[in-house]
N, C-alpha and C positions, 0 to 999 in steps of 0.2 A: 807367414809374411802377409801384409796387407797391400793393396794397390797404392801406388804413389800418385796422388791427385795433383794435376796442374791447376785445375779450377773446379769449383762446385758451388751450386746455388739451388736452394729450394724455395719455391713460391708457395706461401701459406694460404693464399686466397685465389679463387678462380673468378675474377670479376667479369670475364668475357665468356659467354656461353657457347659461342660458335667454335672457338679453338683457344685453349688456354695452356700455357706452359706450366708444368709442375716443377720439374727439376732439369738442370743443365750441368753437365760434368765432363771433364776430360781427365783421363787417368791411365797409368801404365800398370799392368798386372804383373805380379811375379810369375815365374814359370810354373805352369800347371794349376794356377789359381782358378777357383770356381767362384763366380759372383754369387752372393747370397740373395738370389731373386725368387726362385721357386714359382710363385704365382703373382705376377705384377698386378697392381691395382689401377693401372692406367695404360694407355697406349705408349709406345716408345719407339724411337729409331736409334740404332747403334751403328756408328760409322767406324770402320777399322782404319785408323790413320797409319799404323805401322804393325808389323808382325802378323801373327796368325792365331787361330784358335778354332773351336768347334761350338756352334750354336745348336742346341737341341730343343725342338718344339714338338710337344705331344708325342715324344718318343722317336721322332725322325731327326737325324743328324744332318747338319749343314756346315761343312768346312768353310771358314771365312778367312780371307787374307786381306792385305792392304788394298784399299779401293772398293771393298765390299761394304754394303750397308744392309742391315737386316731389321725387320720390324717385330715388335712384341705386341701381344694382345692381352687385355685385362683378364685375369683369372686362368689363363692358359698355363700349362705345366712347362716350364722352360729351365734350361741349364746353359750357362756360358762358361766355357773352360778354356783358359789360355794355353797355348802350346808350351811345352816344357822348355824347348830350345829357343824358340822365337816368340816369346809372349807378346800379346798384342797391346797396343795403345788404342783406347777406345774414346770416341766422343759420343756422348749419350744425351738424348733429350726425351723426357717423358711429358705427355700432354693428354688432354681429354677435350671433349666438346662435341657439339652436334655435327660438326664437319669432319671429325677425326677419322672415322671408319670409311666414309665415302672418299676422302682424299687418299687414304692408303689404298683403297681399292683402285682408284683412278691411276695411282702411281704403280700399279701392278704388283702390289703386295697382297698375299693371301696366307692364311694359316698353313696351307699345304705347300706354299712356295713363298717363304718370307724373306728371301735373300736375293739381292741384285748386285751385279758388279758394275761400277761406274767407270766410264772412260776417264782419261787423265784430266781433261778440262772440267768435266762435271765433278770429279773428285776434289779438285782444287776449290771449286766454288762451294761445294758442300762443306769442306773443312772451314772455309772462311765464314760461312753462315753459322756454323756451330760456335765458332769463337765470338762472332758478333752477338749471338744470343747471350753469352756470358757478360759481355760488355754492358748490356742493358739490364743487368740483374738489379731488382729493386721491388719493393712492395707498392711504390707510388703508381698512380694510374697512368702517368705519361710513359713510365718505363714498361709497364705491362702492355700498353698499346704497341709500343715499339717492338717488344719481344714477340708479340703476336704477329705483327707485320713480318718480322723476320722468319717466323715459323711458317707463315703462309708462303713466303718467298722460297723457303726450302721445299715445301710441298709442291709449289709451282714448278721448280726445277725438276723434281722427281717425276711429276706427271708429264712434263715436256719430253723427258728422255725415256719414258715408257714406250714399249714397242707395240702394245695392243692397239687395235683400231679405235681411235677416240671418237669416231662418228657413231659407234655403237654404244649402248648403255653399259656402264662398267659392271663387273661382277659384283654380286651382293646388293644390287639395286632394289631388290624386292622390299617393299615397305617404305622406301625412301620418299616416295611421293606423299604418302600419308603422313610420314614424319614431318616433312617440310610444311604441309598444310597445318599440322598441329603447332609447329613452332611459330608460324606466321600468326595463327590465332592467339597464341600466348602473347606475342609481341604487341599485338593490337589491342588486347583486352585485359592485360595483367592488372590494370588500375581498377578493374571491377572485381567483385568477389566471385570470380569464376572458380570452378572446381574441375577435377579430372573428368567427371561425368559430362560437364559442359564441353570440354575439349573433345572427348570421345564422340559426343553427339554431333559436333560440328564436322568432324572428320568422317563420320559415318561408320564407326567401328564400335565394338563393345569395349568397355574399360579394360578388360583382361587382354583383349587383342592389342589395344593401344599400348598397354604395359609391355607386352612381349616385343613389339616393334621398337619401343624406346630402349629396352634392355639389350636387344640384339644390335641396334645401330649405334647407340651412344653410351650404353652401359650405365645409365641412371634412369630412374623411374620418372614418369610424367610429373608426379607430385614433387620429387626432388628438383627436377628441372624448373618447374614453376616457382618453387620457393627460392632457388638460387637466382632466378631471373629477377624476382621481386627485390631480393637483397641487393643485387647489382644495381638496379634502378634506384633503390634507396641510398646506396653509396654515392651515386652520381648527384642526387639531390642534396646530400650532406655536403659534398664538395662545393656545391653552388650556394650553400647557406640559404635555402629557400623556405625554411619553416622549422617548426619544432619537431621532436621525434614523433609525437602523436600525429601531426599533420603529414609528415612524410610517410608514416605507416599507412595512413588512410589513402595517400596518393598512390601507393603501390598495391592497393586492394586488400589491405589488412586493417580491420577495425580495432584490433587489440594491439596497442603499442607495446605491451609486455611480451606478447608473442613475437612481434617484430624484433624487439631487442634480443630475445632469446635466439632467434634465427641468425640475426646479424652477428652476435657474439660467437655462435657456433661456427660460422663460416669465416669470420675475419679474425677471431681471437680477441676482439675488443667490443665493448658496448658502443652504441651510436654516440652516447655522451662522451665517452673516453676518446673515440675517434675524432669528434668535433674539437675536443680540447687540444688534441695533438695538432690539428689543422691550425688552430688559433696560435699555438706556440710556434709553429713553423712560420706562420705569417709574421709574428713579432721578430723572430730571428732574422727573417729575410729583410725586414725593414731596418733593423738595427745594423745589419751588415752592409745594407745599401747606403 
């Protein structure tokens, strides 16, 4: 038997680099059902709305019941098994971004301690936020911004209810200062033809050390982050209709419009030209309906 889904949505593009929703779902598992996860490709939070089960991370078992919430980490070996007599109903959200690991750390989740129990008030708020994330399912930029805001609200709630001393630096903070300096540099200089070597020089690290910090903190390489950032900015310029594909490519630091088109299509599933055509068609529909 397969889980019974109350709702499910997958976001095909990550236009926001700080924190981006990948998938949102709510489902009830059959008794004894094991979710086909094994090694997730993103961070995730799973909230137990009803029932119980066992979450296994890196060989350690964590029994989970109603009101519990547990975190998943990219590439980690995981198993989620519903209880045979009282199978769980789960709300799940997977996400990624520069802020993902730091926020999970601040909310007192660790690979060695990935599960927390929420009080009744916090559990009710958490449930509402998961449901609200599904309400704003869409590939449009306004819905993506709204879902990201709700994801931050969920993280804010979990950080607020964490019990560790928030005046101290959170666990796993090593490298975060260098990471933030690199992200700031990219945000301020992406329109120039900067390279990973330029970023590493600015931060004061070797490219290999910078790579390790990026992979440990946000699970994407500096090169991938830079390319996604440029595509995201190009998407924003397309939305504003401010120039041709060639002009937009140059505006985000890429002299080759064909390379920009290749990156854009890889990340969005559409070429810049097709994306613009869809925007024009949507505008026409809006005017005709208005």
